C-alpha positions as CSV (number, residue, x, y, z in Angstrom):
1,X,-1.4,-53.7,32.0
2,X,-3.9,-50.9,32.7
3,X,-5.8,-49.2,29.9
4,X,-5.2,-45.4,29.8
5,X,-8.1,-43.1,29.4
6,X,-8.3,-40.5,26.6
7,X,-8.2,-40.3,22.9
8,X,-5.6,-42.0,20.7
9,X,-3.6,-40.1,18.1
10,X,-5.6,-41.7,15.3
11,X,-8.9,-40.5,16.8
12,X,-7.6,-37.0,17.2
13,X,-6.2,-36.9,13.6
14,X,-9.6,-38.1,12.4
15,X,-11.4,-35.3,14.2
16,X,-9.0,-32.7,12.9
17,X,-9.4,-33.9,9.4
18,X,-13.2,-33.8,9.6
19,X,-13.1,-30.2,11.0
20,X,-10.7,-29.3,8.1
21,X,-13.1,-30.7,5.5
22,X,-16.1,-28.8,7.1
23,X,-14.0,-25.6,7.1
24,X,-13.0,-26.0,3.5
25,X,-16.6,-26.2,2.5
26,X,-17.9,-23.4,4.8
27,X,-15.3,-20.7,4.4
28,X,-15.9,-20.1,0.6
29,X,-19.7,-20.0,1.3
30,X,-19.2,-17.5,4.0
31,X,-17.0,-15.3,1.8
32,X,-19.6,-15.5,-1.0
33,X,-22.4,-14.5,1.5
34,X,-20.4,-11.5,2.7
35,X,-19.7,-10.3,-0.9
36,X,-23.4,-10.7,-1.8
37,X,-24.4,-8.8,1.4
38,X,-22.0,-5.9,0.7
39,X,-23.2,-5.6,-2.9
40,X,-26.8,-5.6,-1.8
41,X,-26.1,-2.9,0.7
42,X,-24.3,-0.9,-1.9
43,X,-27.2,-1.2,-4.3
44,X,-29.5,0.1,-1.6
45,X,-27.0,3.0,-0.9
46,X,-27.0,3.9,-4.6
47,X,-30.8,3.9,-4.6
48,X,-30.7,6.2,-1.7
49,X,-28.4,8.6,-3.6
50,X,-30.7,8.5,-6.6
51,X,-33.7,9.4,-4.4
52,X,-31.7,12.2,-2.9
53,X,-30.9,13.5,-6.3
54,X,-34.6,13.5,-7.3
55,X,-35.4,15.4,-4.1
56,X,-32.6,17.9,-4.7
57,X,-33.8,18.4,-8.3
58,X,-37.4,19.0,-7.2
59,X,-36.6,21.3,-4.3
60,X,-33.2,23.1,-4.4
61,X,-32.3,22.5,-8.0
62,X,-35.5,24.2,-9.4
63,X,-36.1,21.2,-11.7
64,X,-33.0,22.2,-13.6
65,X,-29.9,21.0,-11.7
66,X,-28.7,18.1,-9.6
67,X,-26.3,18.3,-6.7
68,X,-22.9,16.9,-5.9
69,X,-22.3,14.8,-2.8
70,X,-21.4,17.9,-0.8
71,X,-24.7,19.5,-1.8
72,X,-26.8,16.5,-0.9
73,X,-25.1,16.3,2.5
74,X,-25.4,20.1,3.1
75,X,-29.2,19.8,2.4
76,X,-29.5,16.8,4.8
77,X,-30.7,14.6,1.9
78,X,-28.0,12.0,2.8
79,X,-25.7,11.6,5.8
80,X,-22.0,12.3,5.8
81,X,-21.1,8.6,5.9
82,X,-21.0,8.8,2.1
83,X,-17.9,11.0,2.2
84,X,-15.8,8.0,3.4
85,X,-15.7,4.3,2.8
86,X,-19.1,2.7,3.3
87,X,-19.4,-1.1,3.2
88,X,-16.0,-1.2,1.5
89,X,-17.2,1.1,-1.3
90,X,-16.2,4.7,-2.1
91,X,-19.2,6.7,-3.4
92,X,-18.7,9.7,-5.8
93,X,-21.0,11.9,-7.7
94,X,-19.9,13.7,-10.9
95,X,-21.8,16.0,-13.3
96,X,-20.4,14.9,-16.7
97,X,-22.7,17.2,-18.7
98,X,-23.0,20.0,-16.3
99,X,-25.5,20.5,-13.4
100,X,-28.4,19.1,-15.5
101,X,-27.0,15.5,-15.2
102,X,-25.2,13.3,-12.7
103,X,-23.4,10.1,-12.4
104,X,-23.0,8.1,-9.2
105,X,-20.2,5.6,-8.9
106,X,-19.7,3.1,-6.1
107,X,-16.1,1.9,-6.4
108,X,-15.1,-1.2,-4.4
109,X,-12.1,-0.9,-2.1
110,X,-11.3,-4.6,-2.2
111,X,-11.0,-7.1,-5.0
112,X,-13.9,-9.4,-6.0
113,X,-16.6,-6.8,-5.6
114,X,-18.5,-5.2,-8.5
115,X,-18.7,-1.5,-9.5
116,X,-22.1,0.1,-9.4
117,X,-23.3,3.2,-11.2
118,X,-26.4,5.3,-11.6
119,X,-27.1,8.2,-14.0
120,X,-29.8,10.8,-14.1
121,X,-32.2,8.3,-15.7
122,X,-32.3,6.5,-12.3
123,X,-31.2,3.2,-13.7
124,X,-28.6,1.3,-11.6
125,X,-25.8,-0.5,-13.5
126,X,-23.1,-3.0,-12.5
127,X,-19.8,-4.1,-13.9
128,X,-16.9,-6.3,-12.8
129,X,-14.5,-3.6,-14.0
130,X,-14.4,0.2,-13.7
131,X,-16.2,1.0,-17.0
132,X,-19.6,2.5,-17.1
133,X,-19.8,2.2,-20.9
134,X,-20.0,-1.6,-20.7
135,X,-22.0,-1.8,-17.4
136,X,-25.3,-3.7,-17.5
137,X,-28.5,-3.0,-15.6
138,X,-28.7,-4.8,-12.2
139,X,-31.0,-7.7,-12.0
140,X,-33.8,-7.4,-9.4
141,X,-32.5,-8.3,-6.0
């Protein structure tokens, strides 16, 4: 009887099992890295909006008023990518107490991501739910 060349069924099952174990370990780490990356990019985007608000206040706002998103885009302080979804976040700017204040909100468009906020004091806050009143300052990243 001649011996056939190739892999046995047991050898193939062993290789598939090992690949499955490696995938089970790697995929959650990859998803965590993607989430962390998106959140870091969003914090950077919120910082950019805070800086744009400071520039708007000092130049166009006459040290008395901040701008809405459309104002910041019209003055070329930020690009128009903030009008849509950016890194799976929707950015909005409101003026809860009139033009002398602002609130930036970065709302995630998928589950598992944090909400980010900034107010006219320049501090960036984060929360797992959509509630700025219970948001905490971000840790240094």
